Residue, then its C-alpha position, 0 to 999 in steps of 0.5 A: m465215178c469210174g470212167n470219169l465221163s458223164m453220158n449227159e452227152p448221149d450221142v456216141g460218130a462222125t467222119g474223120n481220118s484214122p491216125a494212120s491215114a492222118g500221118a500220126r507219128s511221134e516226133g522223137h519225144g524222148v520219153w522212151r529214150g534209154g529204155q528198151g526201145e525196138s529191142g524190147p519185148a514188143a519187138a521180140a514178140q513175133n508169133g501170136v498166142s492164144l488167149r489162154e496162153e497169154l492170160g496169166q502173164a497179162c494178169l501180172i502185167r495189169d497188176q504192175a500197171l495199176a501199181a505204176a499208175r498209182q505212183v505216177l498219178d500221185g506223183f503228178r498230183q504232188g508236182h513231180v514225175t519221177e516215176l516215168p521210167l517205171v511207167r515206161s517199162v510197164i507200157d513196154t511190157m503191155l505192148g509185148s502182151v498186146r502184140r502177142q494177144p490183144a484180147a487178154l489185156v483188153n478184156l482184163a481192162r474192164i475189171k475194176v476193184a473198189g477203191d482203185c477207180a481212177y487208177a484202173h481207169a487210167v490203166s484201162v484207157g492206156v491199154l485200149m489206146l495202146a491196143l488200138a494203135c497196134q490195130l491201126g498199124l502204128d509203129d511201136e514207139t507211137c504205140r507206146d506214146y499213145g498208151l502213155a497218153g491214154m493213161l494221162q489224159d484224165l489227169g485233170m480229174s485229180q483237181m476236181p473236188q472229191a464231193l463232185l467225183q463221189q456224188p451219187g447219181v447224174l450230175s446237174p448241168a452246173q456240176f457237169q460244166h465244172l467237171r469240164a474244166h478237167a481237160t484244160l487242167g490236165h493239159q496245164m499239169l502236163l505242160r508244167s511237168g517238163m515232159g515236153e511235147g508229145p501226144w499226151l498234151d493233145a489227148a489231155l486237152q481234146h479227148h472230150e472234143r466231138c467230130d461235129g464240133g459239139g465237144y469241149p473245151q474248144g469246140l473243134q471239128a473232125e480233123q481239127i482234133a488230133p488223131v490221138a484225141r479222137m482215139g482217146a475219146i473212143c477208149d474213154v467212153y467205152d471204159a466209162l460205159t463198161s464200168e459200174r457207176s453210182h447211178r447205173p450198172a456197168w453196160t456189157p461190151v456189146q451194149a456199149l459198142a452198139a450205143m457208140a456205133a448207133a450215135r452220130g456226131q461224136f466219134d471218128r467213124s473209121i477209128l471207131a470201126a477199128f476199135i470195134k474190130l479190136v474188141g470183137v462182135y462177141p468180146v470175151g465175157t459176153l453172156v449169150r443165149l443159145a438155140s439149145q436154150r442154154l446160156a453160155l459165156v464167150i471165153e475166146s473170140r476170133p478176129e478171123a471169125p468174129r461170129q464164131p467164138l469159143l463158148q462155155p455153156f454153163f446154165s440150162l434154161r430148161t432145167g434152171s440149173r448149172l451145167q458141167a463146164q465144157a467148151l463149145d467151139t462154134l467154128l469147129e462145130p457149127e452144127a452143134d449149136r448157135i447163138l441167138h442173142v446177147e443176154s444181160p448178166k444183170t437179168w439173170g443175177f450172175s456175179d461170177l462170169d468174170d471168174m469163169w473166164l479168168a479161171r482159164a489163166a489158173 
């Protein structure tokens, strides 16, 4: 059950303030004390770089984050948190990458490897939370705290029966009700850990609350939900929808964002708008059909021109054959071709699309 979230709750929007407007700020929780602090790699990153330049480093950082998540989450299950200095260091490195080029880690977060589901989900939500905090203009310490909160918010899932987590198909109402206990359990585990007060407590307990009051475990509404939890809800659902599930294939980022934007009642709308801007209209790895009757892959998106990404046409619909790899810049060459609409990779049976854009890191 990659993503640890059942879309038995299909509504995916409501009003509320962003963390910036709500005055969200870490109050000296001490988790980063003794680390690199503001002089670390995040603070040192001054100039943005291209996705291609950052991708190789981001791949290494993601591998380090997966290893750290495995040690930290396993440590919590065993009743200790001795690996926190390790995850602190990794999150600081992640922040440096996000400050340089958020698209690298944000898009890498979608790639899952069989057997690493829980750990990959923790890393993905941590990356998305950290990047979203940066997108909202929060300071480095708060970004680090929110990244850690994202990594730990589904901690309670480790207390769920494996048979329930590995069950194929959609959960029954009774099973889903049992699964809901993970929010309270995760919160209790963090309280017992000795980590102290911090946004991770709110994220664990409240990330399944809804702005319309229809969530759990407390049925909170709008501003009653901590900003970090409103952010965590968005990151959690996005990662769940774009991950392979036993009862459905992974949704494309465009499908996931469309569903989340179209639904009403679940999310803070201002934070969701910031998240959509972060991920982009055409996220990296999106398959599109061109007016020239070619299929192309988005290999780089542009926040300043979200509808004019860098493309790699690779398949001719006229001839039914692959094309020689050659980039098409829709910003510099707007008359050369245009995007008609997004296509589903499952429709065409392509299984190597991630390899195509990741090859740019070689």
